[in-house]
C-alpha positions as CSV (number, residue, x, y, z in Angstrom):
1,M,88.2,56.6,164.4
2,F,84.4,56.7,164.8
3,E,84.8,57.4,168.5
4,S,87.0,60.5,167.7
5,L,84.4,61.7,165.2
6,A,81.7,61.2,167.8
7,L,83.5,63.5,170.2
8,V,83.5,66.4,167.8
9,P,79.9,67.5,168.3
10,E,80.4,67.4,172.0
11,N,83.4,69.6,171.9
12,F,81.9,72.0,169.4
13,S,80.1,75.1,171.0
14,L,79.1,78.5,169.8
15,P,79.6,81.8,171.7
16,D,76.5,83.0,173.5
17,S,76.4,86.2,171.4
18,M,76.5,84.1,168.1
19,L,73.8,81.8,169.4
20,R,71.5,84.7,170.2
21,L,72.0,86.1,166.7
22,L,71.2,82.7,165.1
23,I,68.1,82.3,167.2
24,S,66.9,85.9,166.4
25,T,67.6,85.2,162.7
26,G,65.6,82.0,162.8
27,L,62.7,83.7,164.6
28,L,62.7,86.5,162.1
29,I,62.6,84.2,159.1
30,L,59.9,82.1,160.7
31,A,57.8,85.2,161.4
32,I,58.1,86.5,157.9
33,I,57.2,83.1,156.4
34,I,54.1,82.8,158.6
35,L,53.0,86.4,157.8
36,R,53.6,85.9,154.1
37,T,51.6,82.7,154.1
38,L,48.7,84.2,156.0
39,T,48.6,87.3,153.9
40,A,48.7,85.3,150.6
41,R,45.9,83.1,151.8
42,F,43.8,86.1,152.8
43,I,44.3,87.8,149.4
44,R,43.5,84.7,147.5
45,R,40.2,84.2,149.4
46,N,38.9,87.7,149.6
47,V,40.1,89.5,146.4
48,V,37.9,88.7,143.5
49,S,39.7,90.5,140.7
50,S,42.5,88.4,139.3
51,E,44.6,91.4,138.2
52,L,44.3,93.1,141.6
53,R,45.0,89.8,143.3
54,G,48.2,89.2,141.3
55,R,49.4,92.8,142.0
56,L,48.8,92.5,145.7
57,L,50.6,89.1,145.9
58,V,53.7,90.5,144.2
59,N,53.7,93.7,146.3
60,F,53.4,91.9,149.6
61,R,56.0,89.3,148.6
62,N,58.5,92.1,147.8
63,G,57.5,93.9,150.9
64,F,58.2,90.9,153.2
65,L,61.5,90.3,151.3
66,L,62.6,93.9,152.1
67,L,61.4,93.6,155.6
68,G,63.6,90.4,156.0
69,I,66.6,92.1,154.6
70,L,66.2,95.1,157.0
71,G,65.7,92.8,159.9
72,L,68.8,90.8,159.1
73,A,70.8,94.1,158.8
74,L,69.6,95.1,162.2
75,I,70.4,91.8,163.8
76,W,73.8,91.4,162.2
77,G,74.7,95.1,162.0
78,D,77.7,94.9,164.4
79,Q,79.2,91.8,162.7
80,I,78.6,93.3,159.2
81,R,80.4,96.5,160.3
82,S,83.3,94.6,161.7
83,L,83.5,92.5,158.5
84,A,83.4,95.7,156.3
85,L,86.2,97.3,158.3
86,S,88.3,94.1,157.9
87,I,87.7,94.1,154.2
88,V,88.7,97.7,153.9
89,A,91.8,97.2,155.9
90,I,92.8,94.2,153.7
91,A,92.1,96.2,150.5
92,V,94.2,99.2,151.7
93,A,97.0,96.8,152.7
94,F,96.8,95.1,149.2
95,V,96.9,98.5,147.4
96,V,99.9,99.7,149.4
97,A,101.8,96.4,148.8
98,T,101.1,96.4,145.1
99,K,101.2,100.1,144.4
100,E,104.0,99.8,141.9
101,L,102.4,96.9,140.0
102,I,99.2,98.8,139.8
103,L,101.0,101.9,138.5
104,C,102.8,99.7,135.9
105,V,99.5,98.3,134.7
106,S,98.0,101.8,134.6
107,G,101.0,103.0,132.6
108,A,100.5,100.2,130.1
109,I,96.8,101.1,129.7
110,L,97.7,104.8,129.3
111,K,100.4,104.4,126.6
112,S,98.3,101.9,124.7
113,G,95.2,104.2,124.8
114,A,97.2,107.3,123.9
115,G,99.2,105.6,121.2
116,S,102.4,107.1,122.6
117,F,104.7,104.8,120.6
118,N,105.0,101.4,118.8
119,L,107.6,98.8,118.5
120,G,110.6,100.1,116.7
121,D,110.0,103.8,117.7
122,R,112.8,105.8,119.3
123,I,111.6,107.2,122.5
124,Q,112.9,109.2,125.5
125,V,111.4,109.0,128.9
126,K,113.1,110.7,131.8
127,D,116.9,109.9,131.3
128,F,116.2,106.8,129.3
129,R,116.5,106.9,125.5
130,G,116.5,104.2,122.9
131,D,114.6,102.0,120.4
132,V,111.6,100.1,121.7
133,I,112.0,96.3,121.1
134,D,109.4,94.8,123.5
135,Q,106.3,95.8,125.5
136,T,104.6,93.9,128.3
137,L,101.9,94.7,130.8
138,L,104.5,95.7,133.4
139,A,107.6,97.0,131.5
140,T,108.9,98.3,128.2
141,T,112.3,97.2,126.9
142,I,114.5,99.6,124.8
143,L,117.9,99.4,123.2
144,E,119.8,102.4,124.5
145,V,120.9,105.1,122.1
146,G,123.6,107.7,122.8
147,P,125.7,109.2,124.0
148,G,123.5,111.8,125.6
149,K,120.3,113.1,124.2
150,T,121.7,114.1,120.8
151,G,123.7,110.9,119.9
152,H,122.3,108.2,117.6
153,Q,124.7,105.3,118.3
154,R,123.6,102.1,119.9
155,T,125.4,101.7,123.2
156,G,124.8,98.0,123.3
157,R,122.9,98.2,126.6
158,M,119.3,97.1,127.1
159,I,117.1,99.1,129.4
160,V,113.9,97.7,131.0
161,V,111.7,100.7,131.8
162,P,108.8,100.1,134.2
163,N,105.5,101.3,132.8
164,A,104.8,103.3,135.9
165,L,107.1,106.0,134.5
166,F,104.6,106.6,131.7
167,V,102.0,107.7,134.2
168,S,104.1,110.6,135.7
169,E,106.7,111.4,133.0
170,P,106.2,112.8,129.5
171,V,107.3,110.5,126.6
172,I,109.3,112.0,123.7
173,N,108.8,110.0,120.5
174,E,111.5,110.7,117.9
175,S,109.8,108.6,115.3
176,F,106.8,110.8,114.6
177,T,106.7,109.8,111.0
178,D,107.2,106.2,109.7
179,H,109.6,106.7,106.8
180,W,111.2,110.1,107.2
181,D,112.5,112.2,110.1
182,F,113.8,115.7,110.7
183,H,117.3,115.7,112.2
184,V,118.9,118.6,114.0
185,F,122.5,118.9,115.1
186,T,124.6,121.9,116.3
187,V,128.1,122.9,115.4
188,P,129.8,125.4,117.8
189,F,132.2,128.1,116.8
190,K,134.1,130.9,118.4
191,R,133.3,134.5,117.5
192,E,136.6,134.9,115.7
193,D,136.2,131.8,113.6
194,D,135.0,132.0,110.0
195,W,131.6,130.7,110.9
196,H,130.1,132.5,107.9
197,A,131.9,130.2,105.5
198,A,131.1,127.3,107.7
199,Q,127.4,128.2,107.5
200,K,127.5,128.3,103.8
201,A,129.5,125.0,103.5
202,L,127.1,123.2,105.9
203,L,124.1,124.3,103.9
204,E,125.6,123.3,100.6
205,S,126.6,119.9,101.9
206,A,123.1,119.3,103.5
207,N,121.4,120.2,100.2
208,R,123.7,117.9,98.3
209,H,123.0,114.9,100.6
210,C,119.2,115.5,100.7
211,E,118.6,116.3,97.0
212,P,118.0,112.6,95.9
213,Y,115.0,112.2,98.2
214,L,113.9,115.8,98.9
215,E,110.8,115.6,96.7
216,A,109.7,112.3,98.3
217,V,110.0,113.8,101.7
218,R,107.9,116.8,100.6
219,K,105.1,114.6,99.4
220,H,105.2,112.4,102.5
221,M,105.1,115.5,104.9
222,N,102.2,116.9,102.9
223,K,100.3,113.6,103.4
224,V,101.1,113.6,107.1
225,G,100.0,117.2,107.4
226,V,96.6,116.4,105.8
227,L,96.0,113.3,107.9
228,R,96.9,115.0,111.2
229,G,95.6,118.5,110.4
230,L,99.0,120.1,110.8
231,E,100.7,122.9,109.0
232,V,103.3,121.3,106.8
233,P,106.8,122.5,107.7
234,S,109.4,123.3,105.1
235,V,111.5,120.3,104.3
236,D,114.4,122.1,102.8
237,P,117.7,121.9,104.7
238,R,118.5,125.0,106.7
239,V,121.3,126.4,108.9
240,T,120.3,128.8,111.6
241,I,122.5,130.9,114.0
242,Q,122.4,130.8,117.8
243,A,124.5,132.8,120.3
244,P,124.1,131.0,123.7
245,V,127.1,132.9,125.1
246,A,128.8,136.2,124.1
247,S,132.0,134.4,122.9
248,E,130.4,131.7,120.8
249,I,128.3,131.2,117.7
250,H,126.4,127.9,117.2
251,L,125.2,126.8,113.8
252,T,122.1,124.6,114.0
253,V,121.6,122.4,111.0
254,R,118.1,120.9,110.3
255,L,117.5,118.6,107.4
256,P,115.2,115.7,106.5
257,T,116.6,112.2,106.6
258,K,115.6,108.6,106.2
259,S,114.4,106.9,109.4
260,G,117.3,105.3,111.1
261,Q,120.0,107.2,109.1
262,R,120.3,110.4,111.2
263,S,123.7,109.6,112.6
264,Y,125.0,108.5,109.2
265,I,124.0,111.7,107.4
266,E,125.3,113.9,110.2
267,Q,128.7,112.3,110.2
268,S,128.8,112.4,106.4
269,I,128.1,116.2,106.3
270,L,130.5,117.0,109.1
271,S,133.3,114.9,107.5
272,E,132.8,116.5,104.2
273,V,132.7,120.1,105.5
274,F,135.6,119.9,107.9
275,A,137.8,117.7,105.6
276,A,138.9,120.7,103.5
277,T,138.7,123.6,106.0
278,D,138.9,124.1,109.7
279,F,137.2,127.6,109.6
280,S,139.5,129.0,112.4
281,G,141.1,132.4,112.7
282,K,138.9,134.3,110.3
283,N,136.0,136.7,110.8
284,N,134.5,137.4,107.4
285,R,131.0,138.8,107.2
286,P,128.7,137.1,104.6
287,S,127.1,138.9,101.8
288,D,123.4,139.7,101.8
289,D,122.7,136.9,99.3
290,E,124.5,134.4,101.5
291,Q,122.5,135.5,104.6
292,E,119.2,135.2,102.6
293,E,120.2,131.8,101.2
294,S,121.2,130.3,104.6
295,G,118.3,131.7,106.6
296,G,115.4,130.1,104.7
297,K,111.9,130.5,105.9
298,D,110.5,129.5,109.3
299,E,108.3,126.5,109.9
């Protein structure tokens, strides 16, 4: 064993270029040490003022240190350049290989800093929509809600959304307020249908369902408006008219509802309105009072 160890120094050799660099480095360090020692001895013997002597000793010490660093940079310049290029190449390869992970971490920082949403909020990002149930540094987990962008039923599917999406895609938070939400749904009719009567029936049903908590919603929205510096919208239910195509009339119902009960109140209103009448085959124009009642005021 000792014989094998003894052979190691004999087999070990440095390249000529590396040996020259080491010798140059040693000579540079030795020269600086000698110069610094001679200079310090000269200053201590010939400078009488202690304040000036201390200042000169510090200045020359720093000067020789800077000279040594510059000398080493000149001697090892090629090797330092090669090492720097290697480090840059490794860094670029690392960034390319972990780009998605870096974007995920950036997305987590972005959504946390911006306060985009919290646990329990209903969000939509790209084509994914649901309730947030978990957040990590790399991904956000939601329970899907649908069908489509207007439904409010749990589909039973869990979606893991990478946080990288929050860097490049806008986030829609449907839970802007904590306790109360505005819910909007659309009921389509044909031109020849009695959509005037349907408009009145929808408004009456919406008012009847919202009446028990309408005043509480109004106080809450006033508080939110003051805290966020927003103009407080009207909380009264309303039914507006849209004509997306020439042959159709769409009635858009907007009403306040408790958080998490949007689907329930929508189905309750539709069931109540259409249980008695189908509003088909008529084309009665409403009176001026009905138009004014259903129109309401804009937000």
